[in-house]
C-alpha positions as CSV (number, residue, x, y, z in Angstrom):
1,M,0.0,0.0,0.0
2,K,1.3,3.5,-1.0
3,Q,2.3,5.5,2.1
4,K,0.3,8.7,2.6
5,E,1.7,12.1,3.1
6,S,3.1,13.5,6.4
7,V,1.6,16.3,8.6
8,L,3.2,18.5,11.3
9,I,0.9,19.9,14.0
10,V,2.4,22.8,16.0
11,D,0.2,24.0,19.0
12,D,0.9,24.5,22.7
13,N,-2.6,23.1,23.5
14,E,-2.1,19.4,24.1
15,D,-5.8,18.5,23.5
16,I,-5.7,20.1,20.1
17,R,-2.5,18.3,19.2
18,K,-3.9,14.9,20.3
19,N,-7.3,15.3,18.6
20,L,-5.8,16.4,15.3
21,K,-3.2,13.7,15.4
22,L,-5.9,11.1,16.0
23,I,-8.0,12.3,13.1
24,F,-5.0,12.2,10.7
25,N,-3.7,8.9,11.9
26,K,-7.1,7.3,11.3
27,K,-6.9,8.4,7.7
28,G,-3.5,6.9,7.3
29,Y,-1.4,10.0,7.4
30,K,2.0,10.0,9.1
31,T,1.5,12.7,11.8
32,D,4.0,14.4,14.1
33,T,3.4,17.1,16.8
34,A,5.3,19.9,18.5
35,E,4.3,22.3,21.3
36,T,6.9,25.0,20.5
37,A,8.3,26.6,17.4
38,Q,11.9,25.4,18.2
39,K,10.8,21.7,18.5
40,A,8.9,22.1,15.2
41,L,12.0,23.4,13.5
42,K,14.1,20.6,14.9
43,K,11.7,18.0,13.5
44,A,11.4,19.8,10.2
45,D,15.2,19.9,9.9
46,K,15.3,16.1,10.0
47,K,12.5,15.4,7.5
48,F,10.0,16.9,5.1
49,F,6.4,17.4,6.0
50,N,3.8,17.9,3.2
51,I,1.6,20.1,5.4
52,A,2.1,22.1,8.7
53,L,-0.8,23.3,10.9
54,I,0.6,26.1,13.1
55,E,-0.9,28.0,16.1
56,F,-0.7,31.8,15.6
57,K,0.4,32.4,19.2
58,L,3.2,30.0,20.3
59,P,5.1,30.4,23.6
60,D,8.5,31.0,22.0
61,M,7.7,32.5,18.6
62,E,4.9,33.9,16.6
63,G,3.3,31.3,14.3
64,T,3.8,33.5,11.2
65,I,7.6,33.7,11.8
66,L,7.8,29.9,12.2
67,L,5.8,29.6,9.0
68,S,8.4,31.7,7.2
69,K,11.3,29.6,8.6
70,L,9.6,26.4,7.5
71,K,9.0,27.9,4.0
72,E,12.7,28.7,3.8
73,L,13.5,25.1,4.5
74,Y,10.8,23.7,2.2
75,P,9.3,26.1,-0.3
76,K,6.8,23.5,-1.4
77,M,5.5,22.8,2.1
78,T,1.8,23.9,2.6
79,C,1.3,25.8,5.8
80,F,-1.9,26.8,7.6
81,I,-2.3,29.1,10.6
82,I,-4.6,28.3,13.6
83,T,-6.0,31.3,15.4
84,A,-8.7,32.6,17.7
85,Y,-11.1,35.2,16.2
86,A,-9.4,38.0,18.1
87,F,-6.3,37.6,16.0
88,L,-8.0,37.0,12.7
89,Q,-7.1,40.4,11.2
90,N,-3.4,39.8,11.8
91,V,-3.6,36.3,10.4
92,R,-5.3,37.5,7.2
93,M,-2.4,39.9,6.7
94,A,0.1,37.2,7.4
95,A,-1.8,34.8,5.0
96,R,-1.5,37.3,2.2
97,I,2.2,37.3,2.7
98,N,3.1,33.7,3.1
99,A,0.5,31.3,4.6
100,D,-1.6,29.0,2.4
101,G,-4.7,29.4,4.5
102,Y,-6.0,29.5,8.1
103,F,-8.4,27.9,10.5
104,I,-10.4,29.7,13.3
105,K,-10.8,28.1,16.7
106,P,-12.7,26.1,17.8
107,L,-11.6,23.7,15.1
108,I,-14.1,21.5,13.2
109,P,-12.3,18.2,12.5
110,E,-14.3,17.5,9.3
111,D,-13.5,20.9,7.9
112,V,-9.8,20.6,8.7
113,L,-9.6,17.1,7.2
114,Y,-11.5,18.1,4.1
115,R,-9.3,21.1,3.4
116,F,-6.1,19.1,4.1
117,E,-7.1,16.3,1.7
118,K,-8.0,18.8,-1.0
119,I,-4.6,20.4,-0.7
120,L,-2.8,17.0,-0.6
121,K,-4.7,15.8,-3.7
122,E,-3.6,18.9,-5.5
123,Q,0.0,18.3,-4.4
124,R,-0.3,14.7,-5.7
125,I,-1.6,15.8,-9.0
126,E,1.2,18.4,-9.3
127,K,3.8,15.8,-8.4
128,E,2.5,13.3,-10.9
129,L,2.4,15.9,-13.6
130,K,6.0,16.9,-12.9
131,E,7.1,13.2,-12.8
132,S,5.2,12.6,-16.0
133,E,6.8,15.6,-17.6
134,E,10.2,14.6,-16.5
135,K,9.7,11.1,-17.9
136,Y,8.3,12.5,-21.1
137,R,11.3,14.9,-21.5
138,A,13.7,12.0,-20.9
139,L,11.9,9.9,-23.5
140,F,11.8,12.9,-25.8
141,E,15.5,13.5,-25.4
142,N,16.4,9.9,-26.0
143,T,14.3,8.9,-29.0
144,G,17.5,8.4,-31.0
145,T,16.1,10.7,-33.8
146,A,15.5,14.4,-34.1
147,T,12.1,15.1,-32.6
148,M,9.9,18.2,-32.3
149,I,6.6,19.1,-30.8
150,I,4.6,21.3,-33.2
151,E,1.8,23.6,-32.1
152,E,-1.4,24.2,-34.1
153,D,0.2,27.3,-35.8
154,R,3.3,25.2,-36.8
155,T,5.5,26.8,-34.1
156,I,8.0,24.4,-32.6
157,S,7.4,24.3,-28.8
158,M,10.0,21.6,-28.0
159,V,13.0,20.1,-29.8
160,N,15.5,17.5,-28.5
161,T,19.3,17.5,-28.8
162,Q,19.2,15.4,-32.0
163,G,17.0,18.1,-33.5
164,E,19.5,20.8,-32.5
165,K,22.3,18.8,-34.3
166,L,20.2,18.2,-37.4
167,S,19.1,21.8,-37.8
168,G,22.3,23.6,-36.5
169,Y,20.2,25.8,-34.2
170,S,20.0,25.7,-30.4
171,K,16.8,25.0,-28.4
172,D,16.7,28.6,-27.3
173,E,16.7,29.7,-30.9
174,I,14.1,27.2,-32.0
175,E,11.6,26.7,-29.2
176,N,8.5,29.0,-29.5
177,K,10.4,31.1,-32.1
178,M,10.7,29.0,-35.3
179,K,8.1,27.1,-37.3
180,W,8.9,23.6,-38.6
181,T,8.1,24.8,-42.1
182,D,11.2,27.1,-41.8
183,F,13.2,24.0,-42.5
184,V,11.3,22.9,-45.6
185,I,12.4,23.9,-49.1
186,P,9.7,25.9,-51.0
187,E,9.1,23.2,-53.6
188,D,8.4,20.5,-51.1
189,M,6.3,22.9,-49.0
190,E,3.9,23.5,-51.9
191,K,3.8,19.7,-52.6
192,M,3.0,18.9,-49.0
193,K,0.3,21.5,-48.7
194,K,-1.3,20.3,-51.9
195,H,-1.2,16.7,-50.6
196,H,-2.9,17.7,-47.4
197,I,-5.6,19.7,-49.2
198,L,-6.3,16.8,-51.6
199,S,-6.5,14.4,-48.7
200,G,-8.9,16.7,-46.9
201,K,-11.2,17.0,-49.9
202,A,-11.2,13.3,-50.4
203,G,-12.2,12.8,-46.8
204,K,-8.9,11.0,-46.1
205,K,-6.5,11.4,-43.2
206,P,-3.4,13.4,-44.1
207,P,-0.3,11.2,-44.7
208,S,1.6,10.4,-41.5
209,E,5.0,9.9,-43.4
210,Y,6.9,12.1,-45.8
211,E,10.2,12.3,-47.5
212,F,11.3,15.9,-48.0
213,S,14.3,18.2,-48.4
214,F,15.4,19.9,-45.1
215,I,17.5,23.1,-45.0
216,D,19.8,23.4,-42.0
217,R,21.4,26.6,-40.6
218,K,24.3,26.5,-43.0
219,G,22.0,26.1,-46.0
220,N,22.8,22.4,-46.5
221,V,19.9,20.5,-48.0
222,K,19.3,17.0,-46.4
223,D,17.0,14.2,-47.4
224,I,14.7,13.6,-44.5
225,F,12.2,10.9,-43.7
226,L,9.5,12.4,-41.5
227,K,6.9,10.7,-39.3
228,I,4.1,12.7,-37.7
229,G,1.6,11.9,-35.0
230,I,-1.0,13.7,-33.0
231,V,-0.4,14.3,-29.3
232,P,-3.5,13.0,-27.5
233,N,-5.9,15.5,-26.0
234,A,-3.9,18.4,-27.5
235,K,-3.9,20.5,-30.6
236,K,-0.3,19.7,-31.3
237,S,1.7,17.2,-33.2
238,I,5.0,15.3,-32.6
239,I,7.3,14.7,-35.5
240,S,10.5,12.7,-35.9
241,L,13.0,13.4,-38.6
242,M,15.5,10.9,-39.8
243,D,18.4,12.0,-42.0
244,I,18.4,9.6,-45.0
245,T,20.8,11.6,-47.2
246,K,23.6,8.9,-47.1
247,H,21.0,6.2,-47.7
248,K,19.6,8.1,-50.7
249,I,23.1,8.5,-52.2
250,S,23.7,4.7,-51.7
251,E,20.3,3.9,-53.1
252,E,21.0,6.0,-56.2
253,R,24.3,4.3,-56.7
254,L,22.7,0.9,-56.2
255,K,20.0,1.8,-58.7
256,K,22.6,2.8,-61.3
257,T,24.4,-0.5,-60.7
258,I,21.2,-2.5,-61.1
259,D,20.2,-0.6,-64.2
260,A,23.6,-1.2,-65.7
261,A,23.3,-4.9,-64.9
262,I,19.8,-5.1,-66.3
263,D,20.9,-3.3,-69.5
264,T,23.8,-5.8,-69.9
265,M,21.4,-8.8,-69.5
266,S,19.0,-7.2,-72.0
267,K,21.8,-6.8,-74.5
268,I,22.9,-10.4,-74.0
269,V,19.4,-11.5,-75.1
270,E,19.4,-9.2,-78.1
271,A,22.8,-10.5,-79.2
272,K,21.4,-14.0,-79.1
273,D,18.2,-13.0,-81.0
274,P,18.9,-10.0,-83.2
275,Y,15.4,-10.1,-84.8
276,T,13.9,-9.1,-81.5
277,A,16.5,-6.3,-80.8
278,G,14.8,-3.6,-78.8
279,H,11.7,-5.8,-78.0
280,Q,12.4,-5.8,-74.3
281,R,13.0,-2.1,-74.1
282,N,9.8,-1.5,-76.0
283,V,7.8,-3.9,-73.8
284,S,9.2,-2.2,-70.7
285,Q,8.1,1.3,-71.9
286,I,4.6,0.1,-72.8
287,A,4.2,-1.8,-69.5
288,T,5.4,1.3,-67.6
289,F,2.9,3.5,-69.4
290,I,0.1,1.0,-68.5
291,A,1.2,0.8,-64.8
292,R,1.2,4.6,-64.6
293,E,-2.2,4.8,-66.2
294,M,-3.4,2.3,-63.6
295,K,-2.1,4.6,-60.9
296,L,0.1,1.9,-59.3
297,P,2.5,2.9,-56.5
298,P,6.0,4.0,-57.6
299,D,7.7,0.8,-56.3
300,K,5.4,-1.5,-58.4
301,I,6.0,0.7,-61.5
302,E,9.8,0.4,-60.9
303,G,9.5,-3.4,-60.4
304,I,7.5,-3.7,-63.7
305,R,10.1,-1.6,-65.5
306,I,13.0,-3.8,-64.4
307,A,11.2,-7.1,-64.9
308,S,10.0,-6.2,-68.4
309,L,13.5,-5.1,-69.5
310,I,14.8,-8.6,-69.0
311,H,11.6,-10.6,-69.3
312,D,13.0,-12.7,-72.2
313,I,16.4,-13.4,-70.6
314,G,15.6,-17.1,-70.6
315,K,15.9,-17.2,-74.4
316,I,19.7,-17.4,-74.1
317,S,19.1,-21.1,-73.5
318,V,17.1,-21.4,-76.8
319,P,19.2,-22.4,-79.9
320,T,19.7,-19.4,-82.2
321,E,18.5,-21.3,-85.3
322,I,15.1,-21.7,-83.6
323,L,14.9,-18.0,-82.6
324,S,15.9,-16.9,-86.1
325,K,13.8,-19.5,-88.0
326,P,12.0,-17.7,-90.9
327,T,9.2,-20.3,-91.1
328,T,6.5,-21.4,-88.7
329,L,7.9,-23.2,-85.6
330,S,7.1,-26.9,-85.1
331,D,5.4,-28.1,-81.8
332,I,8.8,-29.3,-80.5
333,E,10.5,-26.0,-81.4
334,F,7.8,-24.0,-79.8
335,S,8.0,-26.1,-76.7
336,L,11.7,-25.3,-76.5
337,I,10.9,-21.5,-76.7
338,K,8.2,-21.9,-74.0
339,V,10.9,-23.0,-71.5
340,H,12.4,-19.5,-71.6
341,S,10.1,-18.3,-68.8
342,Q,11.3,-21.0,-66.4
343,I,14.9,-20.5,-67.5
344,G,14.6,-16.8,-66.8
345,Y,13.2,-17.5,-63.4
346,D,16.0,-19.9,-62.6
347,I,18.7,-17.4,-63.7
348,L,17.3,-14.6,-61.6
349,K,15.7,-16.2,-58.5
350,S,18.9,-16.0,-56.4
351,I,19.3,-12.2,-57.0
352,D,17.8,-10.2,-54.2
353,F,15.8,-7.6,-56.1
354,S,13.5,-5.2,-54.1
355,Y,10.7,-6.5,-56.4
356,P,9.5,-10.0,-57.3
357,V,11.3,-9.8,-60.7
358,A,12.0,-13.5,-61.1
359,T,8.4,-14.5,-60.3
360,V,7.0,-11.9,-62.7
361,I,9.3,-13.2,-65.5
362,L,8.2,-16.8,-64.7
363,Q,4.5,-15.7,-65.1
364,H,4.5,-13.2,-67.9
365,H,3.1,-15.8,-70.4
366,E,0.4,-17.1,-68.0
367,R,-3.2,-16.3,-69.0
368,L,-6.4,-15.6,-66.9
369,D,-8.1,-18.8,-68.2
370,G,-5.2,-21.1,-67.4
371,S,-4.2,-21.5,-71.1
372,G,-0.8,-19.9,-70.6
373,Y,2.6,-21.4,-69.6
374,P,4.7,-22.7,-67.9
375,N,2.3,-23.5,-65.0
376,N,-1.2,-22.9,-66.4
377,L,-2.0,-20.4,-63.6
378,K,-5.4,-18.7,-63.5
379,G,-6.8,-15.4,-62.4
380,D,-5.5,-14.1,-59.1
381,E,-2.8,-16.8,-59.1
382,I,-1.0,-14.5,-61.5
383,L,0.8,-11.4,-60.2
384,L,-0.6,-8.1,-61.5
385,E,2.9,-7.1,-62.7
386,A,3.0,-10.3,-64.8
387,K,-0.5,-9.5,-66.3
388,I,0.6,-6.0,-67.3
389,I,3.8,-7.2,-68.9
390,G,1.8,-10.0,-70.7
391,V,-0.4,-7.3,-72.3
392,A,2.5,-5.1,-73.3
393,D,4.4,-8.2,-74.6
394,V,1.5,-9.2,-76.9
395,V,1.0,-5.6,-78.2
396,E,4.7,-5.1,-79.0
397,A,5.2,-8.6,-80.5
398,M,2.2,-8.3,-82.8
399,S,3.2,-4.8,-83.9
400,S,6.8,-5.8,-84.7
401,H,8.5,-7.8,-87.5
402,R,9.4,-11.4,-86.7
403,P,11.6,-13.8,-88.7
404,Y,8.6,-15.9,-89.6
405,R,6.1,-13.1,-90.4
406,P,5.9,-9.3,-91.1
407,S,4.4,-6.9,-88.6
408,L,0.6,-7.4,-88.0
409,G,0.2,-3.7,-87.1
410,I,-0.9,-1.9,-84.0
411,D,-4.6,-2.2,-84.8
412,K,-4.5,-6.0,-84.9
413,A,-2.6,-6.0,-81.6
414,L,-5.1,-3.8,-79.9
415,E,-8.0,-5.9,-81.4
416,E,-6.4,-9.0,-79.9
417,I,-6.2,-7.7,-76.3
418,S,-9.6,-6.0,-76.6
419,K,-11.3,-9.2,-77.9
420,N,-9.7,-11.3,-75.1
421,K,-10.1,-8.8,-72.3
422,A,-11.1,-10.7,-69.1
423,I,-10.6,-14.0,-70.9
424,L,-6.8,-14.1,-71.5
425,Y,-5.8,-10.6,-70.4
426,D,-6.4,-8.5,-67.3
427,S,-9.3,-6.0,-67.9
428,K,-7.7,-3.0,-66.1
429,A,-4.4,-3.5,-67.9
430,V,-6.1,-3.8,-71.3
431,D,-8.3,-0.7,-70.6
432,A,-5.2,1.3,-69.6
433,C,-3.3,0.1,-72.7
434,L,-6.2,1.0,-75.1
435,K,-6.5,4.4,-73.5
436,I,-2.8,5.1,-74.0
437,F,-3.1,4.3,-77.7
438,K,-6.5,6.0,-78.1
439,E,-5.1,9.3,-76.7
440,K,-2.2,9.0,-79.1
441,V,-4.3,7.8,-82.0
442,N,-2.3,9.8,-84.5
443,L,1.0,8.3,-83.4
444,N,2.5,4.9,-84.3
445,L,3.9,2.4,-81.8
446,N,7.4,3.7,-82.0
447,S,6.4,7.2,-81.0
448,I,4.3,5.9,-78.1
449,I,7.3,4.1,-76.6
450,A,10.0,6.6,-77.4
């Protein structure tokens, strides 16, 4: 059980001391008494009392003087004066100076107890708030990332040490003087405002994460990943800011390396099958157009771009004479070509792409009705990325020259995907593809994919 607060009763009347002590002890308070000011000071010198109840007229010292001495020792101590009516005017004057209140004799135990407990409750709440604030400040300071508290008008009311380091400004310079938008470059500020406005109009919650460019005191621009949350029961937000500048640089280098590797793989296939030179690049551009038209997330679009650039890599296992054969392929020859999806998957499956590239390549000849290859997958068993590349692959292949036939033309290609929409090909991918070519109706295939 939590121990209750302590009370000091100072009065030269023994009955008053005993009665008050009995009342407080019954309520679980740790109560001590003293009949003189000097004895009270000795006891207070040894330990802290939450509340002192002091007689105005003590044998050795006036109660208000004792009160002042106790307040010097413990400024947070709550002190009441006990007085007879005759001294009330003096006590009122003293109370205005230092005392927290007074009681007039004869004392009413219930009244004394009620007022004491009210004061003690307030002290508890104040103490809990202070402890809570100290814990909060400790957590705030030790989040490991730059953190700020933002008021409704965007003013920064709190910033931790990491925030000082990130910005180059001190807490004194930032807190209640700067707005967090002071650190956002104008281009990103407009973009973020627009995003919030659109989210509000659509009835959606504003995004809780951003990447934006941050300007520090020296004018250095840093790539920042920001997370924002609402502080409960307050019109303020808490934001954490992570500097991802080095990560972005490494990411860009990695992307260039991957692109170079993808381009090399693509050229290997083209060197093997010169009649389809440029086919993979064309498919990649059409597929990317389709994905954008479908409003897919940037990471999915990037995965589609990469997978489509090397979707025929498995053809390096197919004999050149079959790939270049100027006449219709036999069933056996076609079955050898059909293996290229599986071979492509086997080549790429051990590479740790950020996207399911190997699986997309494995599935890009699968069809909704299960008539595709190599695994006769149906409907939702096929990845959306593979469905999109499948549509782009058909359109590009039919529109281009092949060793065994001339180009069938873009109209025939679009007729094929339109006729078999929702049968062989994904409806949304087909609709997006048709829209792209319809809007560019006066342009041929090459200008669409340029």
